[in-house]
Each structure stands twice: as structure tokens, then as C-alpha cells.
Steps between C-alpha positions, in 0.01 A plus 500: 500500500617850415405732787691819402683647212728803560751691285766745617816672408837389607694831450832463700479864605213391731758319731832676402425843362738775397370824659606710209273329246194380685196683621437409877128559464469266200716235684277529809176468281642186344594349837146567620346335197716196527415459866131523411551205260661326795181548697295352221736205496460461879121506461470253219569179697782374261716225601762546220624812319605457142722788387587566128806717437811521295874460529721800430800291401557406865461120444462427132746646255717313241458152653116466456201734441169338480166673410344375827650354815334368810697465825455143650723501808388497858632845586630799314700803589462859372778750466485880445734754657501423875186282471546122521148355570432132486175339405338164532383354163185303439702230320186276429326784324822603329530139359133502405564817299805335332326179400162670431659742256697219324178310467334804338772541247724749669870411517554678827829467683567462862779605737620405857779751490361855472544810718198736468597847383313837562205409271406245784663651810338856457137376463531228767663756749187724480220262404602203721728620771405231745614217253236282658389340164712265291563631159548365141732728309442498117751690284413629150783610277400851449859634477703321233402445141335294380226534757178293490228663296213676691268241353705222649500670841122538478457135408733398793284707728192312396678173557618608849141578582396157421778350707417723805128425475565129484730503807393479864665837577353839546727695275585875509674625182740796508634639168810712527593734225476849363313706250694724259838595639838562345780451749841618388365731232409870488133391492508357851314788655222490253284180494252462225179541718270502204620165387496359852140599555392359170669167583347495853155571353534201280599279799201641706268396213642145512633552152839330569535393139538864393 
């Protein structure tokens, strides 16, 4: 059963922010919004938290880069700046994701040797600070070409929904990512809000295929 579906930013500045570039008011607003997501998580009665994020070349570089990876160990560590959280993993559900995705035609990879980067550490720090729920980390290659096509991501999402609804778990989903942003470029201070709102409107309509 899926009991919650949440999505949030993982901007590193939310934990380690250079004062000269970040607006304290905007950072505080974002902290508050993420903590409100945490309240929704606490209220939904989940017994497992599935978090989907990406890897910023922290684990996967020239030795292997797969479109989708599920972590299937018993425990996993995160690392970002001074933060070194550890999380229990719902290994049974992680393996159900692995085998269920394979059965549905997705050649998903698995790992038992991954350290979660800021795309996982930042959201979990604010949304699930108590770390009371076991997690299932799923990594989508959104960073190194060739990335999986949006249609393939959409179809995998549908498959994951089937897997979770067939399980005996009460699953909360947490998507970690960003809208338009341009780190390392002169466009960094100017997100494309018009595009972002257009995309969010499609998602709100349930028009994921768009």
C-alpha cells in the first residue's frame, strides 16, 4: 500500500550554505516546508520510506553507471560535509523492488556498496530526522549521459507502484530532486519559474506522460 507521496529539493545550501550567495529568508522558508513534509510523513502511518534520488559522481563514475539502482544491503551510510547519518534498510522490500522490476522488464541494477550523497542526506535530514523508519534508496542516473528517458522513468514509476501495492508494507515515497537550476553557470541565480510551474501543473493533473 502507498500511504504518502512527497517530493522535495536536495539543494546542498540547505545544510551547508555560503552566506554570500544564499538568501536567509528563502532558506528558512524551505526548511519550514521540508519539515511540514516530515509532519505529513509522521502522520501517514508508513512503516517504510522509499527515497528516489541521484548520485553526483560520488559512487558511480567510470566503473559502472546504470540507469536505475536499488540498494539491497541491511544498512547504509550517508555523507555530506560534517554529516554522517546511518539508516536501516528494508532489505526485503528492496529485494522485492529488484525482482519485481526485473519481472516487469526493467534491467535494474543493485548495490550493497553505496554511500548516500546530498540528494539523500539533505531531504532525510529535514523530512525524517528521527530515522525511525527503514528506507529503500533508489538511484536514478540523472547526472551522466546517457540518462534514462523520461518515458522510461514514468514507466518504472508505474511498475514500482504495482510492486508496493502488492507488498505487505505501508510505503511512503519521497522523491528528491530539483526543478530548473543551473549550478556552475551564470544562470544559477535565475531559475526558469515559468517552465517549472508548467511542469508542476502537468504533474498535478496526473499527466505524467507529458
